[in-house]
N, C-alpha and C positions, 0 to 999 in steps of 0.2 A: 022520199025525202028522208033525210037522215035525222035521226033523233039527236037532239042537242045533248052534248055532254054535260054531265052535272057540273056545276060550278065548284071550283076548288076553293076550299077555305084554308086560310093560313093557320098553321098550328098555333095553339095558344102559347104565348110567351109569358114566362114568369118575369116579372120586372126585377132587374138587378138591384141589389142594395147599393146605395150610393156610399162611397167611402167617406168616412167622417174626416179623415185627414190624409193628405197625400203620404204615400209610403216613402220612407227614406232608407237608403242603403246604409249599412253600417260603415263607419270609417275604416279604412284599411289599417290593419295592424302593422306597427313598425317591424321591419325585418329583424329577426332574431340574430343576436350576435353569436358568432360561432365561439363557443367556449371549448378551449382545448382540454382534453381529458388529462388528468394527472398521470404522468408517465414515470416509469422508473428511471433512475439516474443514467442508464446507458442508452436512452432513447435517441440520442443525437447521432449515434454511430450509423444506423441505417440511412438517416438523412444525408450524412456526410458521404457515405459510400454511393448513394444514388446520385448526388450532385457531381461527385468526382467522375462517376461513370459517364454522365452526360458530357462533361467537359472533355474527357479523354476520347469519347466517341467522335466528337466534332473536331478534334485536334488535327488529324491527318488532312482534312479538307480545308483547313484554315488557310488564308492567304499567306500568312507568315511561313507556314511549313512548306507550302507549294513553292513559294519564292526561294526559300532557303535551300531546298533539295535540288533546285535547278542551277545552283551556283556552286562555286568552289568553296564557299564558306562552309558548306556541309561537311567537307573533309576536316576542316578545323574543328567544327563542333563535335564530330565523332572522335577526333584525336583527344580533345579535352575530356570528353566523357570516359574514354578508355583510360586516360591518365588518372582520372578520379577513381575509377574502379581499382586500378593497380595500387594507388596510394591507400585506399581503404583496406585492401588485402594486406599490404605491408604493415599498416597500423594494427590490424587484428593479430597478425602473427607476432608482432613485438609485444603486444599485451599478453598473448598466450605464453611467450617465452618468459616474460616477467612473472606471470602467475606461477609458472613451473619453478622458477628460481625461488620465489617466496615460499612455495610449498616445501621445497627441499630444505630451506632455512628453518622452517617450522619443525620439520621432522628432526633435524640436527639438534635444535634447542630442546625439543622434548626428550631426546635421548640423553643429552647432558643433564637435564633436570632430573631424570630418573637416576642417573649415576650419583649426582650430588645428594639426592634424598637417601639413597642406600648408604653412602658414606656417613651422613649425619646420623642415621639410625644406628650404625655400628659404633660411632663415637658416644652416643648417648645410651648405649646398652647398659643395663643394670649391673651385669657382672664386671664390665670394664670400669664403670664408675666406682664400684666397691673396691676393686683391686687398686685403683689409683688412690682412693681415699686411705686404704690400709698402708700404702707405701709412705704416706706423709703423716701417719700416726692417728688417723681418724678411725673410729669404730662405728660399726653399724649396729644400732640397738635391736634387740629382739622384740617380738611383738608384745610381750608382757612388760617390757621396760619403757614403753611409750606412755607418758602421762600428759594430761592436759591441765593447764592452770586456768583458773578463773581470774579475770581482770576485775579489780576493784578500783576505788577512787585513788588509792595510793600506789597502783601498779606502775605508773609512769615513773614516779620517784624511785621505787625499788629497782626498776630496770636500769635507770640512769646510774644508781649507786653500784650495781653489779658491773655495768660496763666500765665505770671509772676504776673499779678495783681490778678488773681484768686487763686494763690498758697497760702497756709497758711504760715504765717511767721515761719521761722524755723531756 
């Protein structure tokens, strides 16, 4: 006869502490608003280039372009575009010609201005003024003959009397 197996005893359990209040999950936080970083003034250029590239990339496959290139209207569109390019080149050449003419006028005026300044300098030269003054009877005082007068309260009256005495009778 077989010996009976010893009875198993259940391990001793420690009693769980009873929660005093049911646990609540925290309320979900509201989503953060995306705050755009402060960008320098030229920040729109890459955005514009990117959007333009997307539009241009999709242009050949658009229904408008596919329909247009399969008709005779495509020839008209190409003709208008070529005429526009030619007109733009003609306008550019006319502006260049105008700028060249204006530049030539500026150089001519600068040369005339230089000639007029040299003539004026010759006319106002000290020797010429002195010789012309001598022909009409004026004398050039020497450095020791120049004197300065002080003006007093009666200087205006004295100057008026001198001018009246020097005036020709009339």
